[in-house]
N, C-alpha and C positions, 0 to 999 in steps of 0.2 A: 474162904470164898468159894462158892460153888463154881465148876466150870460150865462153859456153854453147853456142853453134852449133858451135864447133870440137869440143868434147867430145862433143856429141850425133852429129854426122856421123861422127867417128872411131869411135864405138862402133857405128854402123850398119854402117860399112865392115868393121870386124873380124868382125862376124856374118854378112857377106855379105848384107845386107838391102838391096834396091835401093830408091832414092828419088830424088826430084828436089825443087827448091825453087822455089815460084812466085814471081812478082814482088812479091806481098804478104809474103813471107817465110814461107809456110806450107810444111810438108813433106808431100809425096805419097809415102807409104811403101807398098811393094808387099809385102803378106803373104799367103802362099799365093795364092789367086786373087783377093784382094780389094785395094783401094786404100784405105788409112787416111790421113785428113787430120789432121795434128797441128799445133797452134799452140803454139809454144814461148814465148809472150809471159810467162806466169806463171813458167815454169822460168827464163828469162833474168833475171827481177827477183829471184827468190829466190837465183840464183847471184850476182848482183851484190851482193846483201846478205850472203850467207853464205860465198861462195866454196867451196861444197861440191860439187865434182865428182862425189863418190860418189853424190850424191842423183840426178844425171843418169844415172850408170851404172845405178842401180837402176830408174830409169824405163825405160831402154831394155831391161833385163832382162825387164821385164814386157810390152813392146810385142807380142812375138810370141805371148804367151798370153793377156793380159787383153783386147786389142781383139777377139779372134776368139773369142767365147764365146756360147753360149746363155744366154738369160735363165733364172735358177734358178727352181725351183718356189717357190710361196709358203711351203711348210713350211721350206724351206731358207733363205729370205731374211728371213722375218718378224722374226727378231731383230736383223737388220741395217738394218731401215728407220729412217730418220732424216729430219730436215729441216734444211735449211741456209738462213741468212739471206744473200740475195744482192742486189746492186744491180739494179734493174729495167732491162730492155732488151727492148723490144717484139718485136724480131726473134728474139732468142735464146730467148725463152720460148715460141715457137710449138710446141704440141703437148705441152709439158711440164706436169705436174701441179703447181700452185702456188696460193697464196693471196697476194693483194696486202696487204701490211702498211701501206704508205704509197705515196705517188706515186713514192717513190724506191727503195723496199725491197719484195722478195718473199720469202715463205716457200716454198722449193722442196723438194719431196719427193724423197728419194733413198734408195739403199741403198749400203752400203759392201761391199767384198770381205771375205772371211774374215779376211785379215791386216790390214784396215784401210787398205791402200795405195791403194785406188782407190774413187772416188765415181762412181756412175751416176745420172743424173737419171731420174726415173720418168715415163713417158708413158702415155697412155690404153691403148695396145695392150698394155703390160705388164699392167696391171690386169686387162684382158680375159683375158689368157693365165693369170693366176693364178685366175681365176674368183671374184673378190671384187668388192665395191663400192668406190667412192672412200672412202666413209665408214669402211669397214673398214680401209683402208689408213692413212687419217688417224688413226684411233684407235690403230692399232698404233704409228705414228710418235710420237704424243703419249705414250703408254705408254713406249715406249723412252727418249725424251728425259727424261721425269720421273725415270725409273730413273737416267740419267746425272747429272741435277741433284741426285739424292738423295746421290750419292757425291762431289759437288762441294763444296770448301771455299771459304767466304767469307773471305778474308783481308783484313785492315784495317790501313792504315799512317797513323799521325797525322803530318800534315805542318803544322806551325804552327797546330795546332788544327783542321785540316781532316781529315775521315775519308775517306780515299781507299780505296775498296773494289775488290778484285781477285778474279777467279775462279781457282781452281786445280783443274784436272781432268785426267785421263789422256786424255780425249777432245778433244785440243787443237784438231783441226780444226772442232769444234762449239762451241767456247767461246763465240763471239759469238751463235751461234743459240739458246743457252740463254735469252737475254733474252726471247724469244718465248713460252716456255713459261709457262702460267698459275701454275706452281709457283715461278716466279722470285720472286715477291713474298715467299713464305714464307722464302725463303733470305735476302733482304736487308732486309726491313722490321724485324726485331728491332733492328738496329743503325742503320739509315738511315732508317727511317720509310717513308712512302708517300705520294704518288708520289716516284720518283727520277729522277735524270739519268744518262745513260750516253753513253759514246763507244765506238764499235765500229769503228775505222779498217779493221780487216782481221779475218780469221777467227779468229785466235788472240789477240786483244787486247780486253780489256773493262776500263774503268774505270767505277765506280759512285760517284756523288756524291749527297748528300742535299740536300734543299731548303734546309736551314740553311747549306749551304756553297756555295750557287749561284755566289757570286762567285769561288770558286776555279776554275771552268771556264775563266776567262780565262788561268789559268797553264799550261793543258794544250795550247794551240794548236800549239806547235812539236812536241810529242810526237806528237800525232795526225796532223799533216801528214807527219812523217818516217815514221811507221809506214804510212800510207796510200801514200805514194810507194814505199817500199822492198818492201812485201810483194807476193808473187805473186798474192795473193788479196784485194785491197782491197774494202772495202764501202762506206764513207761517211765524209765529213768533216763530217757534221752532228753537233750535239749533239741527242740525243733524249731526250724526257720519256716515261717509262713510267708508266702510271696505269691505273685500272680502265676508262678509256675506250680504251685501246690504246696505240700507240707514235706519237708526233707529233715531227716535226723542229722545233726552236724556233730554230735558227740554224745557220750554217755557218762553220767556220774558213777564213779566207781564205788563199789561197797567198801566200807572202812575195813581195815585189817583187825 
């Protein structure tokens, strides 16, 4: 089977897009008069998990258009403002608009493309160009995420008397991010009480556990580690407690020996 790099480079060659690969494995792609740096790490992990070559083809299809675009106007983008739960990285978040959720997690403000295929992290220059305040942007993100949460189903599976809660939403890329919303309590508390425990190993995976079923968390370690390893967008191996005081890591699933 071809590797993700084989598929990616073949697609670039077929389109006549010039590129080179650095010693770190980054792709320096020449688009028009600009050089775009692409890190395939997430794509490699997703391809290893799903073997979906078409996903790589779709990504290359958008390279020539999505990476060279002007920032849309505020009126055009406001309905697409979101936030994303991301692992902390001091270097990666320089200039990006975010709130620290914990020592290990950040709430990063972003907007998505109209078709939902691309996520762009918001920086201060974008807010300045839009002619709005940070507070206005944050308010819009919260409004949009609450709307997503209102359309999200909280599904419960009974496993030996333990209530395993799962989120079902069409906005799959923001499933884990929904735990940050103040409205999250309204969704889960009727069946699971409050506070609750959650695991979010990657963007599209959430388990919710009630305080009454705390011991059941020990049964989820292998699933969490597997999802964290295989996803192109890992978040954390921690068990998180969500309460009125915020989000707190209470432990971490260890890697198997």
